[in-house]
Phi, psi and omega in degrees: 000111179253117181263127185283131171253117189275137175290169179302320179294318179296322178298318180294321179294319178296321177296320182295313183289327178293317178295322180297315178293324185298332176302332178300320184288327173294317180295322178300321182295337181268354181284153167286101189269323186302129181084355179278132179286155180292333176291331175292322175298319178299320179293323176299316179300314180301315180294319180299314181299317181298314182296332185255020174068033181236163173223151183299140175259004182250333179302123180071003175290112186055025178091005182297137192265003189223173181272349179202177168240146178231111186248119188250131172056252186280352174282117187280316183210162168063029176294124182278127179300144181197215185278343184299134181260149174287128185242164175305136178089355181286149166246127183217153181239134174251130182235124184227134171237140185215154176252143175195137173057032177084007181232164179238138176234151188211124183217144171231148182215137180258137181237155170239143184261165173304142182088356177296145181292158175302322180299318180289322176299316180292326177303313181296318178296321178295320177297320178294317181297318179297316179295318182300315178294320178299314181299324181293341181274350187271119183201171180304140178094339177289139181264163178301318180294326177294322176300315180299314179296319179295322179301318180295317180295317180297319179296314182298324180297336179257011179073027183242166172239163179247133173289113192285346187278348182253131193236161171274180187195161169288163181206155179170260178284335178235162183293313180241109177240162174290153008268158167285137182237094177284140179261064180222164181264353181250054187304326186284347183272156176283142180202168177266137177231149175255125175239105191070239180251357183271135174257122183231153176259129187209162172228089184300145177292139178271115183234160176263139178287144178229157179304138180100346175283151174232126182232144175263124182253120188208055176298142175262110183270133179249143176277352182221238181284170183244355179288138181233158176231137179287138180285162182300337180287353177083004183237304184289156175230127179251151176286133187298330182267008177066017176285172183258160186225166179232133182219100170256144178227123180225154182259129182248118171274124178281112179270192181290329184232347187203184175256140182237134189268112189294323179296337179258038177059033178079020180296134174302142183303328180297341183255009176297148180299145180291326177255142182295126181284152174043038179264345181264115175284138183254340182224000000 
């Protein structure tokens, strides 16, 4: 397991491509979404990437057929775009990975539509608050197992659970680099994890973060149970109790004293907004 330590130039390039991709999620929030099919969102993503000098890092990755994933309501991750339209009251997550200038960036964002219940609106805010506190804990010297334990505590503080099978990862020149970051409190035990569509049994090495590392933090928060079932398309996973979930994914550059969020132009995690920005769709 070789963990990449990024030079100052590489860190700046990663921040630039991460910020460039993040603009897509702001633009999505301004679109008329209601009644829009998820394949239309995928086409929007493709056009955005082309206009901004980027290319999808997911098309054909392990056979994946689209430029993004769109996961609606009880679908927790990896929803394949298709004919299904976004409807009033839906909660949905868009997840995009892209290549540019020799680097890869990866972001997911959860939205709520008009007509969403107060419970669902609050669910997304609770997920953001839990993630924000988790991100603030990530700094040099913190270990992978400590991140997992903190994630569980942050989720519980907001009345949420974490789907344990989906993990964070390093990122840089490739989409998935070491280390693997499980969001569980029993890091030392053997368990099954899903990476893409493969289920593997693993015991990730517990390592301490050092300056220059970049890790993607993306716990999937559930409002109910955490058991998932793979959909017939072989990609998506839905929560067995049909509850809804929240999935934000952000890249953390480990600085000399703290963690800096690349999608937010390198903003220190301590300065992230208290309320999740542009998550409420208005039309």
